[in-house]
PDB file of N, CA, C and O in Angstrom:
ATOM      1  N   MET A   1       2.422  -4.062  17.198  1.00  0.00           N
ATOM      2  CA  MET A   1       1.229  -4.347  16.797  1.00  0.00           C
ATOM      3  C   MET A   1       0.004  -3.017  16.876  1.00  0.00           C
ATOM      4  O   MET A   1      -0.696  -2.630  15.940  1.00  0.00           O
ATOM      5  N   ALA A   2       0.019  -2.473  18.354  1.00  0.00           N
ATOM      6  CA  ALA A   2      -0.757  -1.310  18.504  1.00  0.00           C
ATOM      7  C   ALA A   2      -0.329  -0.346  17.515  1.00  0.00           C
ATOM      8  O   ALA A   2      -1.259   0.460  17.476  1.00  0.00           O
ATOM      9  N   ASP A   3       0.494  -0.003  16.752  1.00  0.00           N
ATOM     10  CA  ASP A   3       0.540   1.211  16.099  1.00  0.00           C
ATOM     11  C   ASP A   3       0.327   0.450  14.747  1.00  0.00           C
ATOM     12  O   ASP A   3      -0.013   1.288  13.912  1.00  0.00           O
ATOM     13  N   LEU A   4       0.387  -0.772  14.208  1.00  0.00           N
ATOM     14  CA  LEU A   4      -0.363  -0.982  13.005  1.00  0.00           C
ATOM     15  C   LEU A   4      -1.705  -0.588  13.205  1.00  0.00           C
ATOM     16  O   LEU A   4      -2.103   0.191  12.338  1.00  0.00           O
ATOM     17  N   CYS A   5      -2.531  -0.885  14.084  1.00  0.00           N
ATOM     18  CA  CYS A   5      -3.847  -0.821  14.144  1.00  0.00           C
ATOM     19  C   CYS A   5      -4.187   0.539  13.996  1.00  0.00           C
ATOM     20  O   CYS A   5      -5.155   0.839  13.298  1.00  0.00           O
ATOM     21  N   VAL A   6      -3.318   1.647  14.729  1.00  0.00           N
ATOM     22  CA  VAL A   6      -3.523   2.554  14.700  1.00  0.00           C
ATOM     23  C   VAL A   6      -3.664   3.522  13.286  1.00  0.00           C
ATOM     24  O   VAL A   6      -4.297   4.527  12.963  1.00  0.00           O
ATOM     25  N   ALA A   7      -2.725   2.634  12.678  1.00  0.00           N
ATOM     26  CA  ALA A   7      -2.283   3.390  10.907  1.00  0.00           C
ATOM     27  C   ALA A   7      -3.352   2.584  10.097  1.00  0.00           C
ATOM     28  O   ALA A   7      -3.683   3.074   9.018  1.00  0.00           O
ATOM     29  N   LYS A   8      -4.040   1.190  10.556  1.00  0.00           N
ATOM     30  CA  LYS A   8      -4.986   0.959   9.861  1.00  0.00           C
ATOM     31  C   LYS A   8      -6.667   1.416   9.980  1.00  0.00           C
ATOM     32  O   LYS A   8      -7.629   1.256   9.228  1.00  0.00           O
ATOM     33  N   LEU A   9      -6.522   1.937  11.058  1.00  0.00           N
ATOM     34  CA  LEU A   9      -7.845   2.537  11.466  1.00  0.00           C
ATOM     35  C   LEU A   9      -7.535   4.114  10.920  1.00  0.00           C
ATOM     36  O   LEU A   9      -8.470   4.700  10.374  1.00  0.00           O
ATOM     37  N   GLY A  10      -6.396   4.717  11.045  1.00  0.00           N
ATOM     38  CA  GLY A  10      -6.253   6.130  10.194  1.00  0.00           C
ATOM     39  C   GLY A  10      -6.328   5.975   8.951  1.00  0.00           C
ATOM     40  O   GLY A  10      -7.171   6.827   8.671  1.00  0.00           O
ATOM     41  N   ASP A  11      -6.032   5.470   7.957  1.00  0.00           N
ATOM     42  CA  ASP A  11      -6.311   5.201   6.811  1.00  0.00           C
ATOM     43  C   ASP A  11      -7.624   5.004   6.262  1.00  0.00           C
ATOM     44  O   ASP A  11      -7.939   5.225   5.093  1.00  0.00           O
ATOM     45  N   ASN A  12      -8.627   4.427   7.490  1.00  0.00           N
ATOM     46  CA  ASN A  12      -9.985   4.298   7.124  1.00  0.00           C
ATOM     47  C   ASN A  12     -10.584   5.541   7.795  1.00  0.00           C
ATOM     48  O   ASN A  12     -11.754   5.374   8.138  1.00  0.00           O
ATOM     49  N   GLY A  13     -10.005   6.881   8.094  1.00  0.00           N
ATOM     50  CA  GLY A  13     -10.649   7.955   8.542  1.00  0.00           C
ATOM     51  C   GLY A  13     -11.052   7.703   9.960  1.00  0.00           C
ATOM     52  O   GLY A  13     -11.716   8.623  10.437  1.00  0.00           O
ATOM     53  N   ILE A  14     -10.812   6.656  10.783  1.00  0.00           N
ATOM     54  CA  ILE A  14     -10.929   6.548  12.349  1.00  0.00           C
ATOM     55  C   ILE A  14      -9.869   7.394  13.211  1.00  0.00           C
ATOM     56  O   ILE A  14      -8.860   6.692  13.269  1.00  0.00           O
ATOM     57  N   PRO A  15      -9.705   8.332  13.754  1.00  0.00           N
ATOM     58  CA  PRO A  15      -8.741   8.390  14.570  1.00  0.00           C
ATOM     59  C   PRO A  15      -8.822   7.790  15.890  1.00  0.00           C
ATOM     60  O   PRO A  15      -9.805   7.681  16.623  1.00  0.00           O
ATOM     61  N   ALA A  16      -7.193   7.289  16.128  1.00  0.00           N
ATOM     62  CA  ALA A  16      -7.205   6.147  17.214  1.00  0.00           C
ATOM     63  C   ALA A  16      -5.802   6.458  17.776  1.00  0.00           C
ATOM     64  O   ALA A  16      -4.941   7.008  17.089  1.00  0.00           O
ATOM     65  N   GLY A  17      -5.641   6.136  18.867  1.00  0.00           N
ATOM     66  CA  GLY A  17      -4.087   6.389  19.704  1.00  0.00           C
ATOM     67  C   GLY A  17      -3.705   5.386  20.355  1.00  0.00           C
ATOM     68  O   GLY A  17      -4.547   4.506  20.538  1.00  0.00           O
ATOM     69  N   VAL A  18      -2.551   5.227  20.820  1.00  0.00           N
ATOM     70  CA  VAL A  18      -1.612   4.131  21.621  1.00  0.00           C
ATOM     71  C   VAL A  18      -1.826   4.437  23.043  1.00  0.00           C
ATOM     72  O   VAL A  18      -1.619   5.644  23.169  1.00  0.00           O
ATOM     73  N   PHE A  19      -2.140   3.918  24.163  1.00  0.00           N
ATOM     74  CA  PHE A  19      -1.899   4.134  25.219  1.00  0.00           C
ATOM     75  C   PHE A  19      -1.090   3.325  26.154  1.00  0.00           C
ATOM     76  O   PHE A  19      -1.540   2.204  26.391  1.00  0.00           O
ATOM     77  N   GLY A  20       0.170   3.713  26.814  1.00  0.00           N
ATOM     78  CA  GLY A  20       0.556   2.526  27.894  1.00  0.00           C
ATOM     79  C   GLY A  20       1.843   2.118  27.178  1.00  0.00           C
ATOM     80  O   GLY A  20       2.614   1.307  27.690  1.00  0.00           O
ATOM     81  N   ALA A  21       2.091   2.735  25.883  1.00  0.00           N
ATOM     82  CA  ALA A  21       3.382   2.505  25.464  1.00  0.00           C
ATOM     83  C   ALA A  21       4.494   3.390  25.849  1.00  0.00           C
ATOM     84  O   ALA A  21       4.467   4.448  25.221  1.00  0.00           O
ATOM     85  N   ASP A  22       5.536   3.276  26.750  1.00  0.00           N
ATOM     86  CA  ASP A  22       5.850   4.768  27.043  1.00  0.00           C
ATOM     87  C   ASP A  22       7.509   4.265  26.990  1.00  0.00           C
ATOM     88  O   ASP A  22       8.440   4.888  27.499  1.00  0.00           O
ATOM     89  N   SER A  23       7.608   3.014  26.260  1.00  0.00           N
ATOM     90  CA  SER A  23       9.166   2.891  25.552  1.00  0.00           C
ATOM     91  C   SER A  23       9.093   2.575  23.966  1.00  0.00           C
ATOM     92  O   SER A  23       8.008   2.462  23.395  1.00  0.00           O
ATOM     93  N   SER A  24       9.996   2.477  23.480  1.00  0.00           N
ATOM     94  CA  SER A  24      10.501   1.912  21.897  1.00  0.00           C
ATOM     95  C   SER A  24      10.891   0.899  22.370  1.00  0.00           C
ATOM     96  O   SER A  24      11.202   0.352  21.313  1.00  0.00           O
ATOM     97  N   TYR A  25      11.158   0.113  23.198  1.00  0.00           N
ATOM     98  CA  TYR A  25      11.755  -1.196  23.557  1.00  0.00           C
ATOM     99  C   TYR A  25      10.725  -2.039  24.054  1.00  0.00           C
ATOM    100  O   TYR A  25      10.175  -1.987  25.155  1.00  0.00           O
ATOM    101  N   PRO A  26      10.485  -3.001  22.891  1.00  0.00           N
ATOM    102  CA  PRO A  26       9.244  -4.111  23.445  1.00  0.00           C
ATOM    103  C   PRO A  26       9.589  -4.795  24.866  1.00  0.00           C
ATOM    104  O   PRO A  26       8.623  -5.145  25.543  1.00  0.00           O
ATOM    105  N   SER A  27      10.895  -5.014  25.375  1.00  0.00           N
ATOM    106  CA  SER A  27      10.897  -5.503  26.365  1.00  0.00           C
ATOM    107  C   SER A  27      10.752  -4.951  27.662  1.00  0.00           C
ATOM    108  O   SER A  27      10.379  -5.551  28.670  1.00  0.00           O
ATOM    109  N   LEU A  28      11.112  -3.626  27.546  1.00  0.00           N
ATOM    110  CA  LEU A  28      10.645  -2.761  28.718  1.00  0.00           C
ATOM    111  C   LEU A  28       9.149  -2.116  28.657  1.00  0.00           C
ATOM    112  O   LEU A  28       8.839  -1.280  29.505  1.00  0.00           O
ATOM    113  N   SER A  29       8.299  -2.480  27.727  1.00  0.00           N
ATOM    114  CA  SER A  29       7.136  -2.299  28.013  1.00  0.00           C
ATOM    115  C   SER A  29       6.028  -3.498  27.776  1.00  0.00           C
ATOM    116  O   SER A  29       4.812  -3.394  27.615  1.00  0.00           O
ATOM    117  N   PHE A  30       6.874  -4.687  27.811  1.00  0.00           N
ATOM    118  CA  PHE A  30       6.412  -5.662  27.919  1.00  0.00           C
ATOM    119  C   PHE A  30       5.223  -6.078  28.934  1.00  0.00           C
ATOM    120  O   PHE A  30       4.137  -6.544  28.592  1.00  0.00           O
ATOM    121  N   ALA A  31       5.725  -5.768  30.477  1.00  0.00           N
ATOM    122  CA  ALA A  31       4.698  -6.175  31.000  1.00  0.00           C
ATOM    123  C   ALA A  31       3.324  -5.171  31.818  1.00  0.00           C
ATOM    124  O   ALA A  31       2.524  -5.311  32.743  1.00  0.00           O
ATOM    125  N   ARG A  32       3.758  -3.972  30.621  1.00  0.00           N
ATOM    126  CA  ARG A  32       2.737  -2.964  30.786  1.00  0.00           C
ATOM    127  C   ARG A  32       1.227  -3.207  29.781  1.00  0.00           C
ATOM    128  O   ARG A  32       1.452  -3.720  28.685  1.00  0.00           O
ATOM    129  N   ASN A  33       0.130  -2.960  30.013  1.00  0.00           N
ATOM    130  CA  ASN A  33      -1.359  -3.006  29.208  1.00  0.00           C
ATOM    131  C   ASN A  33      -1.054  -1.893  28.166  1.00  0.00           C
ATOM    132  O   ASN A  33      -0.894  -0.720  28.503  1.00  0.00           O
ATOM    133  N   ILE A  34      -0.997  -2.247  27.121  1.00  0.00           N
ATOM    134  CA  ILE A  34      -0.910  -1.112  25.786  1.00  0.00           C
ATOM    135  C   ILE A  34      -2.522  -1.433  25.156  1.00  0.00           C
ATOM    136  O   ILE A  34      -3.070  -2.531  25.052  1.00  0.00           O
ATOM    137  N   GLU A  35      -3.085  -0.001  24.763  1.00  0.00           N
ATOM    138  CA  GLU A  35      -4.175  -0.161  24.415  1.00  0.00           C
ATOM    139  C   GLU A  35      -4.613   0.846  23.307  1.00  0.00           C
ATOM    140  O   GLU A  35      -4.268   2.007  23.527  1.00  0.00           O
ATOM    141  N   VAL A  36      -5.421   0.582  21.972  1.00  0.00           N
ATOM    142  CA  VAL A  36      -5.614   1.140  21.211  1.00  0.00           C
ATOM    143  C   VAL A  36      -7.005   2.019  21.586  1.00  0.00           C
ATOM    144  O   VAL A  36      -7.939   1.410  22.109  1.00  0.00           O
ATOM    145  N   LYS A  37      -7.107   3.245  21.351  1.00  0.00           N
ATOM    146  CA  LYS A  37      -8.460   3.805  21.989  1.00  0.00           C
ATOM    147  C   LYS A  37      -8.963   4.654  20.916  1.00  0.00           C
ATOM    148  O   LYS A  37      -8.270   5.465  20.301  1.00  0.00           O
ATOM    149  N   VAL A  38     -10.109   4.447  20.735  1.00  0.00           N
ATOM    150  CA  VAL A  38     -10.789   5.163  19.652  1.00  0.00           C
ATOM    151  C   VAL A  38     -12.459   6.071  20.083  1.00  0.00           C
ATOM    152  O   VAL A  38     -13.161   5.569  20.961  1.00  0.00           O
ATOM    153  N   ASN A  39     -12.688   6.718  19.731  1.00  0.00           N
ATOM    154  CA  ASN A  39     -13.904   7.692  19.831  1.00  0.00           C
ATOM    155  C   ASN A  39     -15.013   6.577  20.072  1.00  0.00           C
ATOM    156  O   ASN A  39     -15.142   5.649  19.273  1.00  0.00           O
ATOM    157  N   GLU A  40     -16.071   6.746  21.579  1.00  0.00           N
ATOM    158  CA  GLU A  40     -16.803   6.047  21.673  1.00  0.00           C
ATOM    159  C   GLU A  40     -17.877   5.632  20.088  1.00  0.00           C
ATOM    160  O   GLU A  40     -18.365   4.562  19.722  1.00  0.00           O
ATOM    161  N   SER A  41     -17.913   7.025  19.469  1.00  0.00           N
ATOM    162  CA  SER A  41     -18.889   6.753  18.212  1.00  0.00           C
ATOM    163  C   SER A  41     -18.233   5.544  17.063  1.00  0.00           C
ATOM    164  O   SER A  41     -18.836   4.668  16.443  1.00  0.00           O
ATOM    165  N   ASP A  42     -16.958   5.854  17.072  1.00  0.00           N
ATOM    166  CA  ASP A  42     -16.053   4.924  15.874  1.00  0.00           C
ATOM    167  C   ASP A  42     -15.889   3.470  16.268  1.00  0.00           C
ATOM    168  O   ASP A  42     -15.252   2.837  15.427  1.00  0.00           O
ATOM    169  N   TYR A  43     -16.366   2.633  17.517  1.00  0.00           N
ATOM    170  CA  TYR A  43     -15.971   1.832  17.952  1.00  0.00           C
ATOM    171  C   TYR A  43     -16.345   0.642  17.206  1.00  0.00           C
ATOM    172  O   TYR A  43     -15.614  -0.321  16.974  1.00  0.00           O
ATOM    173  N   GLU A  44     -17.777   0.833  16.788  1.00  0.00           N
ATOM    174  CA  GLU A  44     -18.027  -0.165  15.914  1.00  0.00           C
ATOM    175  C   GLU A  44     -17.540  -0.782  14.625  1.00  0.00           C
ATOM    176  O   GLU A  44     -17.282  -1.937  14.286  1.00  0.00           O
ATOM    177  N   ALA A  45     -17.493   0.768  13.832  1.00  0.00           N
ATOM    178  CA  ALA A  45     -16.461   0.433  12.854  1.00  0.00           C
ATOM    179  C   ALA A  45     -15.265  -0.098  12.965  1.00  0.00           C
ATOM    180  O   ALA A  45     -14.916  -1.142  12.414  1.00  0.00           O
ATOM    181  N   ALA A  46     -14.493   0.685  13.776  1.00  0.00           N
ATOM    182  CA  ALA A  46     -13.078   0.167  13.994  1.00  0.00           C
ATOM    183  C   ALA A  46     -12.924  -1.105  14.345  1.00  0.00           C
ATOM    184  O   ALA A  46     -12.006  -1.672  13.752  1.00  0.00           O
ATOM    185  N   MET A  47     -13.554  -1.775  15.157  1.00  0.00           N
ATOM    186  CA  MET A  47     -13.724  -3.187  15.481  1.00  0.00           C
ATOM    187  C   MET A  47     -14.046  -3.974  13.798  1.00  0.00           C
ATOM    188  O   MET A  47     -13.230  -4.809  13.409  1.00  0.00           O
ATOM    189  N   SER A  48     -14.926  -3.719  13.155  1.00  0.00           N
ATOM    190  CA  SER A  48     -15.224  -4.511  11.944  1.00  0.00           C
ATOM    191  C   SER A  48     -14.170  -4.204  10.965  1.00  0.00           C
ATOM    192  O   SER A  48     -13.963  -5.111  10.159  1.00  0.00           O
ATOM    193  N   ILE A  49     -13.255  -2.847  10.805  1.00  0.00           N
ATOM    194  CA  ILE A  49     -12.291  -2.638  10.337  1.00  0.00           C
ATOM    195  C   ILE A  49     -11.193  -3.866  10.762  1.00  0.00           C
ATOM    196  O   ILE A  49     -10.711  -4.682   9.976  1.00  0.00           O
ATOM    197  N   LEU A  50     -10.970  -3.788  12.000  1.00  0.00           N
ATOM    198  CA  LEU A  50      -9.713  -4.639  12.899  1.00  0.00           C
ATOM    199  C   LEU A  50      -9.992  -6.023  12.329  1.00  0.00           C
ATOM    200  O   LEU A  50      -9.101  -6.620  11.724  1.00  0.00           O
ATOM    201  N   ALA A  51     -11.032  -6.477  12.478  1.00  0.00           N
ATOM    202  CA  ALA A  51     -11.850  -7.806  12.346  1.00  0.00           C
ATOM    203  C   ALA A  51     -11.249  -8.308  10.799  1.00  0.00           C
ATOM    204  O   ALA A  51     -10.415  -9.205  10.670  1.00  0.00           O
ATOM    205  N   ALA A  52     -11.866  -7.521   9.648  1.00  0.00           N
ATOM    206  CA  ALA A  52     -11.550  -7.654   8.603  1.00  0.00           C
ATOM    207  C   ALA A  52     -10.383  -7.875   8.149  1.00  0.00           C
ATOM    208  O   ALA A  52     -10.180  -8.865   7.447  1.00  0.00           O
ATOM    209  N   ALA A  53      -9.536  -7.124   8.416  1.00  0.00           N
ATOM    210  CA  ALA A  53      -8.016  -7.215   8.237  1.00  0.00           C
ATOM    211  C   ALA A  53      -7.166  -8.358   9.063  1.00  0.00           C
ATOM    212  O   ALA A  53      -6.186  -8.968   8.636  1.00  0.00           O
ATOM    213  N   ASP A  54      -7.810  -8.498  10.401  1.00  0.00           N
ATOM    214  CA  ASP A  54      -7.345 -10.032  11.039  1.00  0.00           C
ATOM    215  C   ASP A  54      -7.745 -11.200   9.824  1.00  0.00           C
ATOM    216  O   ASP A  54      -6.960 -11.972   9.274  1.00  0.00           O
ATOM    217  N   LYS A  55      -8.943 -11.092   9.640  1.00  0.00           N
ATOM    218  CA  LYS A  55      -9.168 -12.319   8.489  1.00  0.00           C
ATOM    219  C   LYS A  55      -8.608 -12.708   7.225  1.00  0.00           C
ATOM    220  O   LYS A  55      -8.539 -13.802   6.665  1.00  0.00           O
ATOM    221  N   ALA A  56      -8.066 -11.085   6.775  1.00  0.00           N
ATOM    222  CA  ALA A  56      -7.446 -11.156   5.252  1.00  0.00           C
ATOM    223  C   ALA A  56      -5.989 -11.540   5.659  1.00  0.00           C
ATOM    224  O   ALA A  56      -5.233 -11.621   4.691  1.00  0.00           O
ATOM    225  N   GLU A  57      -5.433 -11.793   6.864  1.00  0.00           N
ATOM    226  CA  GLU A  57      -4.058 -12.136   7.116  1.00  0.00           C
ATOM    227  C   GLU A  57      -4.296 -13.629   7.520  1.00  0.00           C
ATOM    228  O   GLU A  57      -3.344 -14.344   7.832  1.00  0.00           O
TER     229      GLU A  57
END
């Protein structure tokens, strides 16, 4: 899910990254916190984009 968020933000011109996902196997990363991070100046726009995407689903 985090990778989808990063792709959605990137498509809208907001650089983002996934942190905390050190395994490609979900069961190995399940207990770890996985975060999507953006620049502070892009935070509000990123939240708006992700909220709009969530409502569209």
